[in-house]
N, C-alpha and C positions, 0 to 999 in steps of 0.2 A: 515541675520543671526538671526534676532530677532524671526521670526516665527519658524525657525529651533530649536532655544533654547527652545521655548515654547513647541514644539512637543517633544523634548528630555526630557524636564521636565515631560510632561504627561506620557511618557513611563517609566521613572524612578519611578514616583509615582505609576504607575500600577504595576511594578515589586515589589516595596516595599509592596504594598497591598497583593500581592501573598505570599511574605515571611511571612508577619504577619498573613496570613490566616492559615498557618500550612498545614499539610498533605503532605509535601514534604520530600523526602529522604535527608540525609545529603549531598550527592553528588549534588542533585538538588538545595539545598539551597546554597551550595558553588558556583555553576555555576551562579545562579541568582545574588549573591553578586558580582561576578567578572563582570558580564554583567553591573550591575549598576555602578560599579567603572569605567568601560571603557566608558560608556555613559557620566558620569559626567566629566571625564577627557577630552574626545573628544570635548564636547560642552561647557565645562566650566559652568556647572550648578550643583546645589545641592538642597537638599530638604529644605534648608533654604531660597531659592529664591522664596518666596511666591508671589512676583510680577509676576512671570511667570505662576502662576496657572491659569487654565481655569475654567470657571463656571461649566463645565461638566467634568466628568472623561472620560478616554479613552474608557472604555466599553460602557458608555452612548452615546458617540459620534458614536461609531461603531454601536450600536443598532439603533440609529436614522437614520444613513445612510443606514443600511441594510433594514430598513422598507420602505425607499423611493425607493430602487432599484427595478425597474420593473422586473417581471419574464420574462425570455427570453426562448423561445422554440428553442432548437437547431435543425435546419433542418436535417432530416435524408436523407442521399444521396440515390438516387434510386439504388436498387440492380442491379448489372450487371449480365445479363443472358448469359452464354457462349453458343457458338454454340454446336451442338451435337458432332462435331468432337473434339472441344476443351475439352468438358466435358469428353469424352472418353479417350482422351490423358492424361488429368489430373488424371483420375483414374488409368491409366497405370503407370504414374509416382509415384503416391502414393503407388501403390503395389510394385514398385521397391524400393521405400524408406523403406517400411516395411521389404523387404528382406535384405536391408542393415542394418537395425536395428537388425535383427536376427543374422547377421554376425558380429555385433558389429562394423560396419563401420559407425560410427555416423556422421562424417563430410560429408560423401557421402550421408547419409540419409537426412541430412539438405538440401543438394543441390537438391535432387529429390523433396522433399516436397516444396521447394521454387519455383521450376519450375511448380509444380502442382498449387500452389497458384497464380502464374502469369496467368495461363490459366483460373482458376476459383477461384477468390478471395472471393466468397461468401460461400465457403464450410468450415464450422467450424472444420471438422475433420482434414483437412490439417494443420491448425494452431495448433491444439491440438497435432497432431503427431509430428510436428516440435518442439513443446515445449518439448515433451518427449526426442527428440534427443538433444536439447539444454541442458536439465538437465543432460543427460549422459556425455556431454562435460564439465559440470561445469558452463555453461552459464545460471545461474538461472535467471538473469535479463531478458535475451532474452526469457526464458521460461515463465516468468510472462507476458511479453508483448503479446506473442502469445496466452496465455490462456485468457487474457483480450479480444483479438480480437475474439477468439472462443466463449466466453460468450456473447459478443455483437451480434454476428451473431445468436447464438442459446442459449438463456438464460436457456433452459431446458436440456442442454447437461451436464450430471452429471460428466462425465470423465474430462471435462475441469476444473470443480471446484476441483475435486480430484487432478489433476496435478498441479493446482495452489497452493493447499495446500502443495504439496511436494516441489515445488520450494520455497515457502515462508518459509517453515520449514528449508530448506537448507540455507536461508538467515538469519536465526534466527528471523524471523518475526512471532513469535509463535502465538501471539494473532490474527493476520490476518489469519494465517493458520487454526486456530481453526474454525473461521467463515466459511471459504470455505469448510472445511471438513463437517461442519454441514449442509451447503447448499447441498453438494453432497449427504449426507444421506437423506435429505428431498426428493431429486429426485430419489434416489435409496436406500430405507430403508434397504434392505437385504444385501447390499454389505459389506462383512466382512472386506475387505481391508480398506474401509473408517472408519469403526468402530474402527479397530485396530489403524490406524494412528491418529484418533481423540484422542483416549485414551492415546497413547504414547505422543502426543504433549501436551495435558493437564497436563500430569505428568511432562514433561520437564519444563513447565511453573512454576509448584510448586517448582521444585528442583533448577531452575536456580537462580543465584543472580540477583539483580535488578539494573544493571548499568544505566538503562534508567530513574530511578527516578520515574517510575510509579508503581502503585500497581500491585503485582503479575507478574512482568516482562513484562508488556504490552509495546510493541514498539509503543508508541503513535505517534512518528514522522512518522513512516512508515504508520500507519493507516491514518493519516490526510493528507498525501501527495499522497495517492493512490485514484484518482477519481473514479475508478471502484469500489473500496471497499466502499467508502463513499456512492455511489449510491445504492449499494446492501444492506447495513445495515442501511439505513436512518431511517427505521421504528424501528430499534432496539436500535441504539445509538441516544438518544435525546440530541444532542449537541446544547446548546443555542449559539447565536452569541458571548456572552461573553466568554464562555468556549472554543469555537472554536478559538477565537483570542488568548486566553491564551496559548493553546497548540501549535498553529502555532508559536507564539512568542518564546516559549521555544524550539521548534523543529528546527526552521530554523535559528533563530538569535543567540541564546545563546548556542546551542548545549547541552542543559540541558538533552535532552532525549538520547543522546549518539548514538553510532553506533557499539557497540561491537558485534562480530559475534562468535558463538560457533561452528556451523556446526557439531554438534554431533548428527547425525540422524541414528545411527547404528540400531535402532529398528524400524525405519520407513520402511513400506513395499511399494515397488514400485508397480505401477499399472500394469495391464496386458499389453500385447503387443499392439502396436498402432492399431487403427481400420483399 
C-alpha cells in the first residue's frame, strides 16, 4: 500500500497544481476538487503528508518515461485483393445498397454494404456508404468507425472526412468535426456543402455553453480518445507529454470534460447520395 499511497499523493499533487494554474471553468475546478477529495479519502493521503512526496513531479516522471519509450512502427497488414468475381459482386451489392438508401430503407442498405465489405474489405467507398446509412439510423458511433476505416484505406477520400464531420457534429464533438470538415475542404476546396457545414459548426461552437470546461466548447475528452483524430492533427496540435497527461487525466478519470450532447444540427447539410 506504501507505493500506492505515494502514487496517489503524486496524482493529488498534480491535480492541485492544475487548480492553482488557473484557466479552468468553474465546473472543471469543482470536478478536480471532487477528484482530489475522492483520492485523499480512498488512499488516506493529504497534501500535508510530505513524507510521501517523490523527488520528481508526475509530469516529470511521465516525460522521462516517454523519452525512453522506443518508437514502434505498427506493421501495416497486406491489402487483400479480391477476385474479379468477388469485386464485381461487391459492386453489385454496393449498388443495391445505394438503391435502398434512395428508398430510405437504411437498415437494408447497411446489410448490403456489409456484404460488399466482406467481399472487398479494401474499398473505402463501401465503408463510407455504410457510414451514411448508420448516420441515417442515428448510429453515429458506427458512422465514425466506418469513416475511420475509409480514411485509413484512402486518406485522400474527401467524402469520408465530410461524413466523419457530420457524425461527430451529431455527437456534439464539434471541435473534432471542424477539423474533419477542414480536411475535407483541403481535398475538395470548391465543395459548398463542406464550406456550409464548417461555418455552421464553428458558429455552434461559439454559441454553445461549455460543459466540458475547455475553451470555446472544445470536447477535449473526445479529441484525445480518438486515435484517428490524434494521428491526423499531430502537426496542428502540439500537445506536450505533460499537457497530454493532463487532459487524459481530466477526461478519463475525473469526468471533468463531461459528455453533454446537444444534437442540434438542424442547419447541418447532409452530403450527397452514396458513391
